[in-house]
C-alpha positions, -999 to +999 in steps of 0.1 A: +029+514-709+049+487-724+075+512-737+079+526-703+082+492-686+109+481-710+129+513-705+128+509-668+142+474-670+178+469-659+204+467-686+218+433-692+250+427-673+277+403-681+282+375-657+314+381-637+341+356-644+341+328-618+371+331-594+386+300-580+394+300-543+430+307-534+448+277-518+446+279-480+475+282-457+475+245-450+483+238-486+514+260-484+525+246-451+519+209-458+548+202-483+576+217-461+561+201-430+561+167-447+597+171-458+607+182-423+589+152-408+607+129-433+642+144-427+640+149-389+611+129-376+618+095-392+654+093-381+645+105-346+618+078-342+643+052-355+670+062-330+645+060-301+633+027-313+668+013-316+677+026-281+651+003-266+659-028-285+682-054-269+703-072-295+729-092-275+731-112-242+708-137-227+676-120-239+661-128-273+673-106-301+650-076-306+635-076-271+623-043-260+640-032-227+652-002-209+684-018-197+705+007-216+689+036-199+691+021-164+727+014-169+733+049-182+715+066-153+732+045-127+766+057-139+780+083-116+801+098-145+770+104-166+750+119-137+779+143-128+781+154-165+743+158-167+743+180-136+772+201-148+754+206-181+722+217-164+741+241-141+759+257-171+726+260-190+708+276-161+736+300-153+739+310-190+702+315-192+700+337-161+730+357-173+714+363-207+682+374-191+699+398-167+722+413-194+693+415-219+670+432-194+697+457-185+705+465-221+668+468-230+661+491-200+691+512-209+680+515-245+644+523-236+654+550-211+679+566-235+658+567-266+621+567-255+625+584-222+658+603-221+676+604-188+681+637-172+715+654-179+726+651-143+726+613-145+747+606-177+757+572-164+722+559-169+724+563-207+743+542-231+775+556-246+760+557-282+730+577-270+753+602-254+773+607-286+742+615-308+733+651-313+704+664-292 
């Protein structure tokens, strides 16, 4: 019975080589993120910090104050320029949305759902020039 028991035993297998875990996504994202924070974040923080410091006048040097911002926002020239900028940005955004939606709808109708032949104006010129 010993001969039978030894033949039924499993053959010896080699241990599989140990695999090391691949570096996670955080390890790949961290170096560029640190560089970006150093190149963009630090100067931005320093500019905001400097904008609140008062360096001349009757106040002590290095006093934190919002006097620069109150003076800027009370200027009618700045407020007019700010409103003009906002109007241009809103108008351009609405124009891009309308134009983009019209182009997307035209492209979708002409390639995915072709327009009937009796309404050729609904299709874009390049879709009309392609062979059917």
